[in-house]
PDB file of N, CA, C, O and CB in Angstrom:
ATOM      1  N   MET A   1     -16.298  -3.347  22.129  1.00  0.00           N
ATOM      2  CA  MET A   1     -17.370  -3.228  23.082  1.00  0.00           C
ATOM      3  C   MET A   1     -17.390  -1.802  23.623  1.00  0.00           C
ATOM      4  O   MET A   1     -16.351  -1.253  23.990  1.00  0.00           O
ATOM      5  CB  MET A   1     -17.214  -4.259  24.220  1.00  0.00           C
ATOM      6  N   LYS A   2     -18.561  -1.218  23.668  1.00  0.00           N
ATOM      7  CA  LYS A   2     -18.731   0.140  24.160  1.00  0.00           C
ATOM      8  C   LYS A   2     -19.172   0.098  25.620  1.00  0.00           C
ATOM      9  O   LYS A   2     -19.962  -0.765  26.004  1.00  0.00           O
ATOM     10  CB  LYS A   2     -19.756   0.916  23.296  1.00  0.00           C
ATOM     11  N   SER A   3     -18.673   1.015  26.428  1.00  0.00           N
ATOM     12  CA  SER A   3     -19.102   1.095  27.829  1.00  0.00           C
ATOM     13  C   SER A   3     -19.325   2.556  28.203  1.00  0.00           C
ATOM     14  O   SER A   3     -18.842   3.465  27.528  1.00  0.00           O
ATOM     15  CB  SER A   3     -18.050   0.439  28.777  1.00  0.00           C
ATOM     16  N   TYR A   4     -20.055   2.760  29.274  1.00  0.00           N
ATOM     17  CA  TYR A   4     -20.393   4.102  29.744  1.00  0.00           C
ATOM     18  C   TYR A   4     -20.551   4.026  31.254  1.00  0.00           C
ATOM     19  O   TYR A   4     -21.104   3.058  31.778  1.00  0.00           O
ATOM     20  CB  TYR A   4     -21.702   4.652  29.056  1.00  0.00           C
ATOM     21  N   ARG A   5     -20.070   5.035  31.945  1.00  0.00           N
ATOM     22  CA  ARG A   5     -20.190   5.059  33.406  1.00  0.00           C
ATOM     23  C   ARG A   5     -20.670   6.427  33.848  1.00  0.00           C
ATOM     24  O   ARG A   5     -20.193   7.455  33.368  1.00  0.00           O
ATOM     25  CB  ARG A   5     -18.840   4.711  34.085  1.00  0.00           C
ATOM     26  N   LYS A   6     -21.615   6.424  34.765  1.00  0.00           N
ATOM     27  CA  LYS A   6     -22.110   7.672  35.333  1.00  0.00           C
ATOM     28  C   LYS A   6     -22.472   7.431  36.789  1.00  0.00           C
ATOM     29  O   LYS A   6     -23.138   6.449  37.116  1.00  0.00           O
ATOM     30  CB  LYS A   6     -23.335   8.210  34.535  1.00  0.00           C
ATOM     31  N   GLU A   7     -22.029   8.334  37.667  1.00  0.00           N
ATOM     32  CA  GLU A   7     -22.378   8.243  39.082  1.00  0.00           C
ATOM     33  C   GLU A   7     -23.572   9.132  39.350  1.00  0.00           C
ATOM     34  O   GLU A   7     -23.609  10.287  38.927  1.00  0.00           O
ATOM     35  CB  GLU A   7     -21.184   8.641  39.985  1.00  0.00           C
ATOM     36  N   LEU A   8     -24.541   8.590  40.053  1.00  0.00           N
ATOM     37  CA  LEU A   8     -25.719   9.346  40.458  1.00  0.00           C
ATOM     38  C   LEU A   8     -25.716   9.444  41.975  1.00  0.00           C
ATOM     39  O   LEU A   8     -25.502   8.448  42.667  1.00  0.00           O
ATOM     40  CB  LEU A   8     -27.036   8.680  39.937  1.00  0.00           C
ATOM     41  N   TRP A   9     -25.949  10.630  42.486  1.00  0.00           N
ATOM     42  CA  TRP A   9     -25.964  10.857  43.926  1.00  0.00           C
ATOM     43  C   TRP A   9     -27.357  11.296  44.338  1.00  0.00           C
ATOM     44  O   TRP A   9     -27.987  12.106  43.659  1.00  0.00           O
ATOM     45  CB  TRP A   9     -24.906  11.913  44.340  1.00  0.00           C
ATOM     46  N   PHE A  10     -27.837  10.761  45.454  1.00  0.00           N
ATOM     47  CA  PHE A  10     -29.162  11.087  45.965  1.00  0.00           C
ATOM     48  C   PHE A  10     -29.061  11.420  47.448  1.00  0.00           C
ATOM     49  O   PHE A  10     -28.419  10.703  48.216  1.00  0.00           O
ATOM     50  CB  PHE A  10     -30.152   9.917  45.728  1.00  0.00           C
ATOM     51  N   ASN A  11     -29.694  12.497  47.831  1.00  0.00           N
ATOM     52  CA  ASN A  11     -29.795  12.852  49.243  1.00  0.00           C
ATOM     53  C   ASN A  11     -31.220  12.562  49.693  1.00  0.00           C
ATOM     54  O   ASN A  11     -32.187  13.038  49.099  1.00  0.00           O
ATOM     55  CB  ASN A  11     -29.414  14.357  49.489  1.00  0.00           C
ATOM     56  N   ILE A  12     -31.328  11.778  50.749  1.00  0.00           N
ATOM     57  CA  ILE A  12     -32.653  11.452  51.271  1.00  0.00           C
ATOM     58  C   ILE A  12     -32.763  12.018  52.683  1.00  0.00           C
ATOM     59  O   ILE A  12     -31.766  12.075  53.403  1.00  0.00           O
ATOM     60  CB  ILE A  12     -32.906   9.905  51.262  1.00  0.00           C
ATOM     61  N   PRO A  13     -33.966  12.438  53.089  1.00  0.00           N
ATOM     62  CA  PRO A  13     -34.117  13.103  54.381  1.00  0.00           C
ATOM     63  C   PRO A  13     -34.095  12.164  55.589  1.00  0.00           C
ATOM     64  O   PRO A  13     -33.955  12.619  56.724  1.00  0.00           O
ATOM     65  CB  PRO A  13     -35.390  13.864  54.388  1.00  0.00           C
ATOM     66  N   THR A  14     -34.233  10.867  55.351  1.00  0.00           N
ATOM     67  CA  THR A  14     -34.264   9.909  56.456  1.00  0.00           C
ATOM     68  C   THR A  14     -33.149   8.894  56.305  1.00  0.00           C
ATOM     69  O   THR A  14     -32.460   8.850  55.286  1.00  0.00           O
ATOM     70  CB  THR A  14     -35.622   9.197  56.525  1.00  0.00           C
ATOM     71  N   ARG A  15     -32.986   8.093  57.319  1.00  0.00           N
ATOM     72  CA  ARG A  15     -31.927   7.065  57.287  1.00  0.00           C
ATOM     73  C   ARG A  15     -32.177   6.028  56.201  1.00  0.00           C
ATOM     74  O   ARG A  15     -31.232   5.543  55.579  1.00  0.00           O
ATOM     75  CB  ARG A  15     -31.822   6.367  58.647  1.00  0.00           C
ATOM     76  N   ARG A  16     -33.436   5.684  55.966  1.00  0.00           N
ATOM     77  CA  ARG A  16     -33.808   4.687  54.972  1.00  0.00           C
ATOM     78  C   ARG A  16     -34.931   5.225  54.112  1.00  0.00           C
ATOM     79  O   ARG A  16     -35.828   5.908  54.607  1.00  0.00           O
ATOM     80  CB  ARG A  16     -34.223   3.366  55.643  1.00  0.00           C
ATOM     81  N   ALA A  17     -34.887   4.920  52.826  1.00  0.00           N
ATOM     82  CA  ALA A  17     -35.968   5.358  51.939  1.00  0.00           C
ATOM     83  C   ALA A  17     -35.927   4.546  50.655  1.00  0.00           C
ATOM     84  O   ALA A  17     -34.885   4.021  50.264  1.00  0.00           O
ATOM     85  CB  ALA A  17     -35.857   6.877  51.629  1.00  0.00           C
ATOM     86  N   PHE A  18     -37.067   4.455  50.016  1.00  0.00           N
ATOM     87  CA  PHE A  18     -37.162   3.870  48.688  1.00  0.00           C
ATOM     88  C   PHE A  18     -37.376   5.013  47.711  1.00  0.00           C
ATOM     89  O   PHE A  18     -38.299   5.811  47.873  1.00  0.00           O
ATOM     90  CB  PHE A  18     -38.317   2.809  48.597  1.00  0.00           C
ATOM     91  N   ILE A  19     -36.529   5.090  46.704  1.00  0.00           N
ATOM     92  CA  ILE A  19     -36.709   6.108  45.672  1.00  0.00           C
ATOM     93  C   ILE A  19     -36.652   5.429  44.307  1.00  0.00           C
ATOM     94  O   ILE A  19     -35.891   4.485  44.094  1.00  0.00           O
ATOM     95  CB  ILE A  19     -35.624   7.233  45.787  1.00  0.00           C
ATOM     96  N   ASN A  20     -37.459   5.924  43.406  1.00  0.00           N
ATOM     97  CA  ASN A  20     -37.496   5.392  42.047  1.00  0.00           C
ATOM     98  C   ASN A  20     -36.440   6.126  41.220  1.00  0.00           C
ATOM     99  O   ASN A  20     -36.580   7.319  40.949  1.00  0.00           O
ATOM    100  CB  ASN A  20     -38.926   5.546  41.410  1.00  0.00           C
ATOM    101  N   ILE A  21     -35.393   5.418  40.822  1.00  0.00           N
ATOM    102  CA  ILE A  21     -34.318   6.042  40.044  1.00  0.00           C
ATOM    103  C   ILE A  21     -34.411   5.693  38.555  1.00  0.00           C
ATOM    104  O   ILE A  21     -33.487   5.968  37.791  1.00  0.00           O
ATOM    105  CB  ILE A  21     -32.958   5.609  40.591  1.00  0.00           C
ATOM    106  N   THR A  22     -35.527   5.089  38.152  1.00  0.00           N
ATOM    107  CA  THR A  22     -35.702   4.695  36.754  1.00  0.00           C
ATOM    108  C   THR A  22     -35.513   5.859  35.786  1.00  0.00           C
ATOM    109  O   THR A  22     -34.823   5.691  34.781  1.00  0.00           O
ATOM    110  CB  THR A  22     -37.074   4.095  36.559  1.00  0.00           C
ATOM    111  N   PRO A  23     -36.098   7.040  36.044  1.00  0.00           N
ATOM    112  CA  PRO A  23     -35.898   8.151  35.100  1.00  0.00           C
ATOM    113  C   PRO A  23     -34.424   8.560  34.953  1.00  0.00           C
ATOM    114  O   PRO A  23     -33.975   8.861  33.846  1.00  0.00           O
ATOM    115  CB  PRO A  23     -36.712   9.355  35.549  1.00  0.00           C
ATOM    116  N   GLN A  24     -33.682   8.573  36.043  1.00  0.00           N
ATOM    117  CA  GLN A  24     -32.264   8.945  35.977  1.00  0.00           C
ATOM    118  C   GLN A  24     -31.445   7.882  35.251  1.00  0.00           C
ATOM    119  O   GLN A  24     -30.513   8.215  34.519  1.00  0.00           O
ATOM    120  CB  GLN A  24     -31.702   9.164  37.389  1.00  0.00           C
ATOM    121  N   VAL A  25     -31.781   6.609  35.445  1.00  0.00           N
ATOM    122  CA  VAL A  25     -31.076   5.526  34.747  1.00  0.00           C
ATOM    123  C   VAL A  25     -31.389   5.590  33.253  1.00  0.00           C
ATOM    124  O   VAL A  25     -30.495   5.425  32.423  1.00  0.00           O
ATOM    125  CB  VAL A  25     -31.476   4.136  35.330  1.00  0.00           C
ATOM    126  N   ASN A  26     -32.652   5.827  32.910  1.00  0.00           N
ATOM    127  CA  ASN A  26     -33.025   5.965  31.493  1.00  0.00           C
ATOM    128  C   ASN A  26     -32.306   7.137  30.838  1.00  0.00           C
ATOM    129  O   ASN A  26     -31.871   7.037  29.690  1.00  0.00           O
ATOM    130  CB  ASN A  26     -34.541   6.147  31.355  1.00  0.00           C
ATOM    131  N   GLU A  27     -32.180   8.237  31.555  1.00  0.00           N
ATOM    132  CA  GLU A  27     -31.473   9.410  31.017  1.00  0.00           C
ATOM    133  C   GLU A  27     -29.999   9.092  30.770  1.00  0.00           C
ATOM    134  O   GLU A  27     -29.445   9.465  29.736  1.00  0.00           O
ATOM    135  CB  GLU A  27     -31.600  10.607  31.983  1.00  0.00           C
ATOM    136  N   ALA A  28     -29.367   8.404  31.719  1.00  0.00           N
ATOM    137  CA  ALA A  28     -27.969   8.015  31.554  1.00  0.00           C
ATOM    138  C   ALA A  28     -27.811   7.066  30.373  1.00  0.00           C
ATOM    139  O   ALA A  28     -26.843   7.170  29.619  1.00  0.00           O
ATOM    140  CB  ALA A  28     -27.437   7.359  32.836  1.00  0.00           C
ATOM    141  N   LEU A  29     -28.742   6.154  30.209  1.00  0.00           N
ATOM    142  CA  LEU A  29     -28.701   5.230  29.083  1.00  0.00           C
ATOM    143  C   LEU A  29     -28.817   5.983  27.762  1.00  0.00           C
ATOM    144  O   LEU A  29     -28.106   5.679  26.804  1.00  0.00           O
ATOM    145  CB  LEU A  29     -29.820   4.192  29.202  1.00  0.00           C
ATOM    146  N   HIS A  30     -29.710   6.961  27.716  1.00  0.00           N
ATOM    147  CA  HIS A  30     -29.876   7.766  26.508  1.00  0.00           C
ATOM    148  C   HIS A  30     -28.597   8.565  26.207  1.00  0.00           C
ATOM    149  O   HIS A  30     -28.180   8.655  25.052  1.00  0.00           O
ATOM    150  CB  HIS A  30     -31.083   8.721  26.661  1.00  0.00           C
ATOM    151  N   GLU A  31     -27.982   9.140  27.241  1.00  0.00           N
ATOM    152  CA  GLU A  31     -26.727   9.892  27.075  1.00  0.00           C
ATOM    153  C   GLU A  31     -25.609   9.015  26.529  1.00  0.00           C
ATOM    154  O   GLU A  31     -24.750   9.488  25.785  1.00  0.00           O
ATOM    155  CB  GLU A  31     -26.294  10.502  28.406  1.00  0.00           C
ATOM    156  N   SER A  32     -25.619   7.738  26.899  1.00  0.00           N
ATOM    157  CA  SER A  32     -24.530   6.838  26.506  1.00  0.00           C
ATOM    158  C   SER A  32     -24.526   6.531  25.014  1.00  0.00           C
ATOM    159  O   SER A  32     -23.474   6.275  24.427  1.00  0.00           O
ATOM    160  CB  SER A  32     -24.626   5.548  27.282  1.00  0.00           C
ATOM    161  N   GLY A  33     -25.712   6.556  24.402  1.00  0.00           N
ATOM    162  CA  GLY A  33     -25.799   6.207  22.988  1.00  0.00           C
ATOM    163  C   GLY A  33     -25.767   4.709  22.736  1.00  0.00           C
ATOM    164  O   GLY A  33     -25.779   4.278  21.583  1.00  0.00           O
ATOM    165  N   ILE A  34     -25.729   3.919  23.783  1.00  0.00           N
ATOM    166  CA  ILE A  34     -25.702   2.459  23.644  1.00  0.00           C
ATOM    167  C   ILE A  34     -27.111   1.973  23.337  1.00  0.00           C
ATOM    168  O   ILE A  34     -28.066   2.346  24.017  1.00  0.00           O
ATOM    169  CB  ILE A  34     -25.147   1.775  24.936  1.00  0.00           C
ATOM    170  N   LYS A  35     -27.234   1.145  22.319  1.00  0.00           N
ATOM    171  CA  LYS A  35     -28.553   0.693  21.858  1.00  0.00           C
ATOM    172  C   LYS A  35     -28.984  -0.653  22.424  1.00  0.00           C
ATOM    173  O   LYS A  35     -30.182  -0.899  22.560  1.00  0.00           O
ATOM    174  CB  LYS A  35     -28.558   0.614  20.368  1.00  0.00           C
ATOM    175  N   GLU A  36     -28.050  -1.524  22.755  1.00  0.00           N
ATOM    176  CA  GLU A  36     -28.428  -2.817  23.320  1.00  0.00           C
ATOM    177  C   GLU A  36     -27.348  -3.297  24.267  1.00  0.00           C
ATOM    178  O   GLU A  36     -26.181  -2.928  24.141  1.00  0.00           O
ATOM    179  CB  GLU A  36     -28.672  -3.858  22.209  1.00  0.00           C
ATOM    180  N   GLY A  37     -27.751  -4.121  25.215  1.00  0.00           N
ATOM    181  CA  GLY A  37     -26.821  -4.645  26.201  1.00  0.00           C
ATOM    182  C   GLY A  37     -27.443  -4.659  27.581  1.00  0.00           C
ATOM    183  O   GLY A  37     -28.663  -4.745  27.717  1.00  0.00           O
ATOM    184  N   PHE A  38     -26.621  -4.575  28.591  1.00  0.00           N
ATOM    185  CA  PHE A  38     -27.066  -4.628  29.974  1.00  0.00           C
ATOM    186  C   PHE A  38     -26.767  -3.318  30.675  1.00  0.00           C
ATOM    187  O   PHE A  38     -25.838  -2.596  30.313  1.00  0.00           O
ATOM    188  CB  PHE A  38     -26.402  -5.790  30.711  1.00  0.00           C
ATOM    189  N   VAL A  39     -27.571  -3.024  31.686  1.00  0.00           N
ATOM    190  CA  VAL A  39     -27.323  -1.879  32.565  1.00  0.00           C
ATOM    191  C   VAL A  39     -27.067  -2.431  33.953  1.00  0.00           C
ATOM    192  O   VAL A  39     -27.900  -3.153  34.499  1.00  0.00           O
ATOM    193  CB  VAL A  39     -28.528  -0.861  32.565  1.00  0.00           C
ATOM    194  N   LEU A  40     -25.929  -2.099  34.526  1.00  0.00           N
ATOM    195  CA  LEU A  40     -25.602  -2.512  35.887  1.00  0.00           C
ATOM    196  C   LEU A  40     -25.767  -1.311  36.804  1.00  0.00           C
ATOM    197  O   LEU A  40     -25.147  -0.267  36.597  1.00  0.00           O
ATOM    198  CB  LEU A  40     -24.153  -3.091  35.976  1.00  0.00           C
ATOM    199  N   VAL A  41     -26.607  -1.469  37.818  1.00  0.00           N
ATOM    200  CA  VAL A  41     -26.795  -0.426  38.822  1.00  0.00           C
ATOM    201  C   VAL A  41     -26.246  -0.968  40.130  1.00  0.00           C
ATOM    202  O   VAL A  41     -26.745  -1.961  40.659  1.00  0.00           O
ATOM    203  CB  VAL A  41     -28.310  -0.004  38.960  1.00  0.00           C
ATOM    204  N   ASN A  42     -25.219  -0.314  40.648  1.00  0.00           N
ATOM    205  CA  ASN A  42     -24.556  -0.755  41.865  1.00  0.00           C
ATOM    206  C   ASN A  42     -24.744   0.322  42.921  1.00  0.00           C
ATOM    207  O   ASN A  42     -24.494   1.499  42.661  1.00  0.00           O
ATOM    208  CB  ASN A  42     -23.044  -1.047  41.617  1.00  0.00           C
ATOM    209  N   THR A  43     -25.182  -0.074  44.109  1.00  0.00           N
ATOM    210  CA  THR A  43     -25.412   0.907  45.165  1.00  0.00           C
ATOM    211  C   THR A  43     -24.312   0.829  46.213  1.00  0.00           C
ATOM    212  O   THR A  43     -23.676  -0.206  46.410  1.00  0.00           O
ATOM    213  CB  THR A  43     -26.786   0.689  45.816  1.00  0.00           C
ATOM    214  N   SER A  44     -24.118   1.939  46.865  1.00  0.00           N
ATOM    215  CA  SER A  44     -23.106   2.017  47.920  1.00  0.00           C
ATOM    216  C   SER A  44     -23.651   2.932  49.009  1.00  0.00           C
ATOM    217  O   SER A  44     -24.279   3.951  48.721  1.00  0.00           O
ATOM    218  CB  SER A  44     -21.723   2.544  47.366  1.00  0.00           C
ATOM    219  N   GLN A  45     -23.407   2.563  50.251  1.00  0.00           N
ATOM    220  CA  GLN A  45     -23.819   3.417  51.349  1.00  0.00           C
ATOM    221  C   GLN A  45     -22.634   4.276  51.769  1.00  0.00           C
ATOM    222  O   GLN A  45     -21.491   3.818  51.787  1.00  0.00           O
ATOM    223  CB  GLN A  45     -24.354   2.579  52.540  1.00  0.00           C
ATOM    224  N   SER A  46     -22.924   5.514  52.102  1.00  0.00           N
ATOM    225  CA  SER A  46     -21.845   6.351  52.616  1.00  0.00           C
ATOM    226  C   SER A  46     -21.584   5.956  54.064  1.00  0.00           C
ATOM    227  O   SER A  46     -22.506   5.535  54.762  1.00  0.00           O
ATOM    228  CB  SER A  46     -22.198   7.873  52.500  1.00  0.00           C
ATOM    229  N   PRO A  47     -20.358   6.085  54.521  1.00  0.00           N
ATOM    230  CA  PRO A  47     -20.026   5.694  55.904  1.00  0.00           C
ATOM    231  C   PRO A  47     -20.837   6.455  56.942  1.00  0.00           C
ATOM    232  O   PRO A  47     -21.097   5.924  58.022  1.00  0.00           O
ATOM    233  CB  PRO A  47     -18.549   5.914  56.166  1.00  0.00           C
ATOM    234  N   SER A  48     -21.242   7.687  56.643  1.00  0.00           N
ATOM    235  CA  SER A  48     -21.987   8.457  57.627  1.00  0.00           C
ATOM    236  C   SER A  48     -23.403   7.944  57.822  1.00  0.00           C
ATOM    237  O   SER A  48     -24.053   8.296  58.807  1.00  0.00           O
ATOM    238  CB  SER A  48     -22.026   9.900  57.223  1.00  0.00           C
ATOM    239  N   SER A  49     -23.904   7.105  56.889  1.00  0.00           N
ATOM    240  CA  SER A  49     -25.279   6.610  57.017  1.00  0.00           C
ATOM    241  C   SER A  49     -25.343   5.270  57.756  1.00  0.00           C
ATOM    242  O   SER A  49     -26.435   4.745  57.974  1.00  0.00           O
ATOM    243  CB  SER A  49     -25.912   6.466  55.636  1.00  0.00           C
ATOM    244  N   LEU A  50     -24.205   4.714  58.141  1.00  0.00           N
ATOM    245  CA  LEU A  50     -24.216   3.397  58.811  1.00  0.00           C
ATOM    246  C   LEU A  50     -24.436   3.537  60.291  1.00  0.00           C
ATOM    247  O   LEU A  50     -24.473   2.536  61.007  1.00  0.00           O
ATOM    248  CB  LEU A  50     -22.912   2.650  58.561  1.00  0.00           C
TER     249      LEU A  50
END
């Protein structure tokens, strides 16, 4: 089984925001070379934003 991991960091100007990360996820998928399977996107808040 092949796996790939990449961390993406985003800075937003406000406390809350909606951003479309589809292009960055697609780019990471392309970099991985994986042709089929699942993509797991897990979010985490930094302690300073709570």
